[in-house]
C-alpha positions, 0 to 999 in steps of 0.5 A, a space after each residue: 532546483 530539480 527537487 523544487 521542480 519535482 515538488 511542483 510537478 507533484 503539486 500540480 498533479 495532486 491539484 488536478 486529481 483532487 479537482 477531478 474528484 471534487 475532493 476538498 483538501 480537508 476531505 483528502 486529509 481525512 481519508 489519507 490520515 495526513 494532516 492538512 498542513 502537510 498536504 498543503 506544503 506538499 502541494 505548494 512545493 514546500 515539502 517533499 512527499 515521502 514514499 508513505 505519503 505517496 502510498 496513501 495518496 495513491 490509495 485514496 485517489 486510486 491512481 498507480 503509485 508509480 505515477 506519483 513516484 515519478 511526479 515526486 522525482 523518485 528515480 523510476 527505471 522504465 523497462 521496455 517490457 512492462 506489465 500493464 498491471 498497476 500491481 507490477 508498476 507499484 512493485 517497480 516503484 517500490 524497488 526503485 525507492 529501495 535502491 535509492 535508500 539506505 534502510 533496506 539493501 535486499 531485492 524486493 520482488 512479487 515472488 517474495 510477497 507470493 511466497 509469504 502469502 502461500 505460507 500464511 495461507 497454510 497457517 490461516 487454516 490452523 486454529 492458531 492462525 485463525 486465533 491470531 487473526 481474530 485477536 490481533 487484527 484490531 490491534 494492528 489496525 490501531 497501531 497503523 493508525 491509517 484510513 483509506 482504501 488500503 485499510 478499508 479493504 483490509 477491514 472488508 476482508 476481515 469481516 468476510 473472514 470472521 463471518 465465514 463468507 466464502 469458499 474454503 479457498 477464498 477464506 484461505 486466501 483472505 486469511 493469508 492476506 490478513 496474516 501478512 498484514 498482522 505479522 510484522 516480518 514480511 517481504 519488507 519488515 514493518 519496522 522499516 518506517 515509512 516503507 514497511 507497509 508498501 508490500 502489505 498494499 501489494 498483498 491486498 491488491 494480489 488477493 483482491 485481484 484473485 478474488 475477482 477472478 473467482 
């Protein structure tokens, strides 16, 4: 009964969000890369949304991932001192899911992503790193097979990198994010489907925020 109630809660939330944005279910399907039948079943409470579904919904509708996790019934521990940043709430949501799954038993933290981004930033400054981005980005995009803000932002960053639009610092930051996406072994390994790209979205958010500050 509880799972059915949570499915209904998520369905109502998605209906409201789509209505607010005057977005049809067909358009929602196109932007998220999730077939219309699956979305319909999720909205009507006939299917439980996976974390991957929720990630794509959050990106497309531009809402905090944690809101969808809660509506879908995934246990989220509310911390008394919590950052107002969507990035931090997304990290909380990811960790909450990892703790209830049996596919990944390591602790996920923002520090993991930041450390790898720093290492990839150094690699992005080398010819080998640059060639990896230029040769493998399109291949990885095709492999992921996704559409929506997460992928759109990556494509935007890739265009800036290839055209050299930005300072050395900005291009290094962008390069680190592109490498984070391309290289499969990151904070949450990409092979852990469907959760393997959640941390990539966090990396994109971190870079976008840093670029805006500059």
